[in-house]
N, C-alpha and C positions, 0 to 999 in steps of 0.2 A: 289713778294713773301710775303710781309707783309700783303697784302690784303687776300691772301690765308690762312695765319696763323690765321687771325682774324676770318675767316669763320669756323675754326675748333671748335669755341665756340658753334656752333649750334648742335654739335654732342653729343650723349649720352656718358657717361663714358666708357661703354663697347666698343662702336664703336670707340671711340677715342683711346683706348688702342690698338685695332687691327691696326689702322692706324699708330700709332707711332711705333709699332713693325716693321711694314713693311718699314716705312721710315728709321728707324735706320739700318735695314739690307741693304737697298738700298744705303744709304749714305756710309756705311762701304765698300761696293763693289766699289763705285766710288772712294773713297780715296785710295784704294789699286791698282788702275790702274796706268798706266804710262802717263796719260793725263797731260797736263799743268794745272797750278792752275786755269787759266781762264776757261778752258774746264771743269774742275771739278766743278767750281762754277756754270757754266751753267747747268750741269747735276743735281746738287743739287736743283737749282731753279725749274727745270722741274719736279723733283720728288715731291717736295712740291706742286707745282701747280696742278699736275695730281692727287694727293691724296685728295686735298681739294674739298668739295662739290661746285657746281656752285652757283654763287651769285643769290639771288632773285632780281627781278626788283626793282630798287631804293635803293638796299643795299649799304651801305657805311661803311667802316671800321672806328672804333672809332678814332677820331683825324685825319683822312685822309683828305687831301685837295682836293677840286674839282678844275677843270681847272681854272686858274687865281689866285689860292691861292698858287700855287707852287712858291718857291723862284726862281726868275730869275736873271741871270747875266745881266750886262749892254748890251744894243743893240750892234750888230756888223754891219759893213757895208758889204752888199752883192751885187754882180752883179746880179740884178734881172730884169726880163722882167715884163711887166704890170701884176698885180695880175689877177687870173682867178678863179672864184668859182667852175669851172668844175673839177671833179675828173677823173683821168686817166682811171679808170675802165669803166666808162660810155662812154668815147670817144672810147676806144678800142672795147667795145661791139657793139657800133653803126657801126664802120667800119667793124667788123667781121660779123654783121648781125645776131648774136645770143648771148645768155647769156654767161658770162664767169665765171669761177671758178679758184681758185688758187691751185697750187700744190706746197706745201712747202717742199723744199729739206733740209733746215738746219735752225736751231734756235740757236743763240749764244748770249752771253752777251758781250757787247763792252763798251769801255770808251766813255761816252757821250761827253767828252771834245774834241774828235776828230772831232766833228761836231759843229763848232761855231755858225751856224745859229740857233741851238736849244737853245743856251744860258743856258746851264745846266752843272752840274758837277755830278760825280758818274757814275753808270752803266746805260746803255740803253739796250734795247732788239732789236736784229736784226733778220729779217726773209729774206730768199732767196728762190727763186723758179721761177715758170712760171705762166702766165695766159693762161688758156686753154679753148677752146670753148666747148660747150655741146657735139659736135661731136668728141672731142678729139684732135683738132688741136691747136698747140702752137702758140700763137700770140705775146708773149713778154716775155723776161726774166726780172724779177723784183726783187728788193730788197728794204728793208725798215728798218729804225731804229726808234723806238718809245720809249717814256718815260712813264713808267707805272704809275708814281705818278702824271701825269698831265691828265690822261684820266679816265673816269668812270670805276669802278671795273668790270662791266659787259663787257665793251669793252676789258679791259686787259685780262679777262678770255677767251674771244673768240679768241683773237690774239694768246694767249699761247696754247690753246687747239684745235683750229680748223684751217682749211685752208681758211676761209673766207677772201677775199681780204681786204686789209687795208682800202681802201676808203669806202667800203660797211659797214665796222664795225663802222667807225667814222662818216659817213654821218648823221645818225639819231640824232647826238648831235650837228649838225650845222657846221661840218667841211668844210673848204674851202681850196683851194690850191693856193699858191703863186708860180708861175712858176719861177724857177731860171735858170741862164745861163746853157746851156747843158754842160755835162762833157764828152768830146769826142763825141762818137756816142750815148751816153745815154742822155735821157731827165731826168730832176730832178726837184723836187718840194718840198716846205715846207708846211706841213699841219698844219692848225691852228684851234683852237676851240674858239668860242666867250666867253668872260668873262667880268664881270663888269668893270675891270680896263683896258680893251683892249684885243684884240685877242692874244691868247697864242700859241706859237709854240709847237706842241706835237709830230711831226714825220717828217722824211724826207723820200722821195721815189725816186728811180731811175728805169728807164725803158729802155729797148732796144727792139725795134720792130724786129720781126723775119720774 
């Protein structure tokens, strides 16, 4: 959300006044609902992100860290299988024999501390949905948790505003996947981006083939 707030600086005073009026009205409506505080926070984040203009290529918020500059917690021990640079979306598309798209059913804010592999504190963003072929066939139930402050603003905007699969959004920035031990019937992986000080964990993903 901080990146979205920074992008409001590009708007004219008149346009900004209209946007703020709409945001205030929307936030008041959210606060008057019976949702939990976490749900209200998620809705407020979504309101701000939806009102902000899209970032221009290469845009970066003032003072925002690029991947690798985010403050990390000490490494944790994970039960991991050998790293694989391949992203799940590509493997699933190859098996399906046609391109895939994501259908996002829910977006929520979650506690990043629940996912020790990410080595982060604070809020993370969660997406849940399905991967669907061009012909409309569901091939996998998917969910992911990503850290907005460790990925480029353009990628954060796409994940918040579109249904583009996580892997396809992060792949242009050099993302690769470390496959982790399965969680029941679901596969899971840790997505990382390259950085001068070493690869940085930016997201976790879970998949259940249908």
